[in-house]
N, C-alpha and C positions, 0 to 999 in steps of 0.2 A: 512421637509420631511414628511408632513402629509399624503399624498396619498400613498407614498412609505411605510410609517410606518404601515398603516392599512393593506396593502397587506402583508407586512413582518410579522405582528402579526398573520394574518390568516395562513401564511405559517408555522410559528413556532408552532402554536396550532395544525395544522394538523400533525405535527411530534411528538406530545405528550408533548410539553413543557407546564409546569404549568403556570398559570397567573403570579406568582411571577418571574419565570424564564424568561418569555417573557419581563416583565418590566425591569429586570436586563440587559437583552441582548440589549434592546433599549437604555438604559442609556449608555452602552459601545459604541454603534454605534454613539450616539450623541456626546460623548466625542471626538471620532475620527473625526466626521464631523466638530466640532468646531475648532479642531486643523488644519485640512486641510483648512478650510475657512480663518483662520488667515494668511495662506500662499497663498491665492488667488486661492485655488483649491477646487474642489468638489470630493466626493467619486467616482463619475462616470467618471470624466475626468482625474483623477490622474493616473500617470504611476506606474509601478511596483516599480521603484526607490523611488517614493514618499511614497509608502506603506512601503518599507524597512526603509526609514528614520524615519517614525512614529514608527515602531517596535523598532528600535534602541533607540529612545527617551524613549519609555516605559521601555526598559531594563536599561537605565541609571538612570531612576527615580525609579526603583524597582517596577514598575507597570505592569510588563510583566506576568500577571497571565494567567492561562489557560482559565478561563472564558472570560477574556477581548479579548484575541487573537481569541478564538473560536467564539465569538460573531461577530467580524469583518469578520472572515472567512465565517460564515454563510450568512452574508449580501452581500458580494461580489458574493457569489455563487447564491444567490437569484436574484441579478441584472444581472447575467450571464456575469460578467466581467472576461473573460477567463484568461488574464494574471495575475491579482491579485489573482484569485482563485487558479491557479496553484502554485503561490508563497506561499500562505498560506498552501496549501497542502504539500509543500516541507519542511516548517519549523515546521509543526505540525505532519506530518506523522510519525516521528520517536520518538515522545515524550514518548510513552509507551514501546518502545522496550527493552532498556537496563534494566529498573527496572523489566520488565516481565521476561526477560531471567534470571535475578538473582533469582527471586522467583521460577522459574521452576527448575533451577539448584540446589537450596537449597532442593527442594522436591526430586530430583533424586539422588544427590550426598552428601547431608548433608550440614549443615550450615558452618562447618569448611572449607570444600572445596570451597563453594560459597564465603565465606569471603576472602579466599586466592586468588581467581580469580579476585574479584572486588576491592580488597584493593588499587590497583594502577590505577584503571579506573576512570578518571576524566570526569564526565558528564557535557557538556556545559549547560549554562543557557537556559531556555525556550525562544525561539525566535531566537536562534543562526542560522546562515546559515548552510546548510548541510556540507560544508567543515570543519566546526568546530568540527565535530564528527569523523573525520578520525583517529586522534590519539587514541581516546577512543576505536574505533572499532579494530584497530590494536593491541592495548594493551590487549584488551579482548581476542582476538584470540591467542596471544602468550601464555597466561596463561591457557585458557580453554583447549587448545589442549594438555596440559600436562596430562589431564585426558584420560580415555579410549575413543575411538571413539564412542562406544555405549552410553556412558554417555553424552559427549558433543554434539553429534548429536541430541540426544533426547531432550536435554535442549534447543538447538537452534531451533528445529523444533516444536515450539509451536504456539499458536494463539497470537502472541505478538502485533499484531495490534488491538487486542480486537474486532475483527469482530463479530457481534452478530450471534450466531449459527442459530437463527431463519431465517436469510437471505437465508439459504439453505434448509429450510423445503420443499419448492416447488420441489426441486430436488429429495427429497425422494419420493414425490408423483409421479413425472415423472417416476421414476424407477418402481414403482408399476404398473403404467398405461401401460408402454411399455413392461414390462414382461421380458426384457433381458438387460444385461449391454450394449451390442453393440447398440441396438436400443435406449437405454437411452442416450448414448454418442452422437449419431447422433441428437437426439432431443435437447440435451443441446446446441450443436453447432448451430443448426437452430435457437433456441430461442435467443442465444447470437448475432448472425448476425442480427436478426430482431431488437434487442435492439440498436445495433449500427446504423442501418438504421434509426430508430426513432430519435436518437440524431443528425444524419446528417441532416434529414429533418427540425428539430427544431433549428438547429444551436447551440446546447448546448454541453458543455464539458461533456465527459463521464468519470467519476471519475476525473483523471488529464489529460486525453487524448483529444486532438483535433481530431475530426473524419472527414475524407475526403472520397470522393468516392474511392480513391486508397486504403485507410485503410480498408474500408469495403470489397473490392475485395480481399485484402491480407488475411484477416481473413477467408473469405468465401472459399478460396482455400486451407486452411489447417485446418483440423478438430482438430488437436492437440491444436490449439490456442483457448482459452476460453472453451475448452472441452478436449477431449482426444481420443486416439485410443488404443483399447485393442490388446495386443499381448500376448497370453498365459495367465499367471497369473498376468501380469502387465498392467497398464494403462499408456501410454506415453503422456505427455503434454508439451507444449511449451508456454512460457509467451508471451503475446503481448508486443511489445516494450513500454517503458515508454513514449517516444516521437515518435509515429509511423509515423506521417507525415514526420518528419525530417529523421527518420531511412530509410524510403523507398526511399527518394531522395538522400541519402548520398552514396558516393563511397569510401570515405576514411575509411579504416578498423578500425582505432582508434576511429573516431567519431561515426561510426556505433555501436561499442561496448558501447560507452557513451550513445547514444540515446536508446540503449536497456535497460540499467540498471535502475531498479526501486528504488534501495535502497537509502534512504536519508542519511544513515550513512556511505556509502562507495562509491557511484558512482563518486564523484569528484576524487577519487584515480585513476580511469580509465584514466582521462585526465592528471593528474599530474605524474603518474607513481610511486607515493609514497603516503603514506607508503604502504608497502606490505600488501595486503589483500588476504589471501588464499581462494581458492574455497570453502573450508569447511564452510566459513562464510555463504554461500548461502543455508545452511540447515535452516537458518532463513526464507529465501524465500520459501523453501520447506514446511515449516510449514504453510505459508499462502496458498500455492497451494493445500495442502492436506486437508485443513479444510473442504471443501465441501464433500470430500470422508469420512472423519471422521464422519460427521453428517449423511450422507446417509447410510453408512455401520454400524453406531452405535459403532465404536471402534476407537482406536488410531492407524491409519493405518501406515504402514511402507513406508517411502519415500526415494528415492535416488536422489542425484544431479548427472546428467549425463554430462551437459555442462553448462558453465557460462562465463560471460565476464571476470571473474578472472581466467579462465583457457585458455584465449586467443580466445574464441569463440565469434561470433557475435550473439549468441542466448543463451537463458537460458532454459534448458530442464531438465525435471524430469521424474521419473516414480514412480507410487504408486502401491503397491502390493494389489491385491484383496484378502480379507479375505477368509480363507478356506471354510467357510460355503457357500459363494457365488460361489466359484469355484466348489463346489459340485453340485450346481444348473446348472452350465454350462455343466457339464458332463452328466446330465440326458437327 
């Protein structure tokens, strides 16, 4: 993999990886390549099932470390292998969520309350498929909802995916440049559509989403998607479907809800119909949605879940309250 390795090394260095971290990542990729080669496969031509078998082997051997899985995830993304990249995103996307909720709950409600909630929550081993998290999610919600709504909603609505706040610094600059929230939201939407169009032209996966012309038009036609629309003191926003291509082509209501849901810890429950996942769980998603507004407004904004696949809707919709100081600017 000499030529690919050189390109990958430059790719990692450009993302801030140290020389030691680059070397470690390459070792993990070569381990995987050797394992695939022994089965007559290459990393490029292997199917998603082949990658699943490799991860299962790592789990059986106790080598399912975050660094090893993340290294392979970075490599398939670098190669633009859409199926394997989406697979790794699905098994790695939830790894920080439950520990992060526990930490935030401890901060809000205290250690005793946090221990009582999480004492029976069994977190699956790293590399487990999303379906393995369903019981943990259901168990968590049964216990956490015994607390007051204010406490458990605040605990759930954190930055549990550990998205760098620096990702939204440009949004803060856009608000200053535009001079109004309404103009800023329109610009945010315009920039998001342009980003999707770039991924479409380049044939690249956008986060975990495959972008088609229909997806671009769908987002372009609704400013609430990837941005928001202000009504009074609230900004209303709707999530882009997790599988937008399939969502737009689907007529069955159940499958449409499934294709909408992003949550790696709960979405399989949409198809199975069990265990019961209450819509309140989606305050975790609200935390992801509101992060950009937290950064731009410089405060922990208030968010509400309006609709979700767990309320029977085929869309996930939220609203974020504009802080009073910004409302004052609107009145001037």
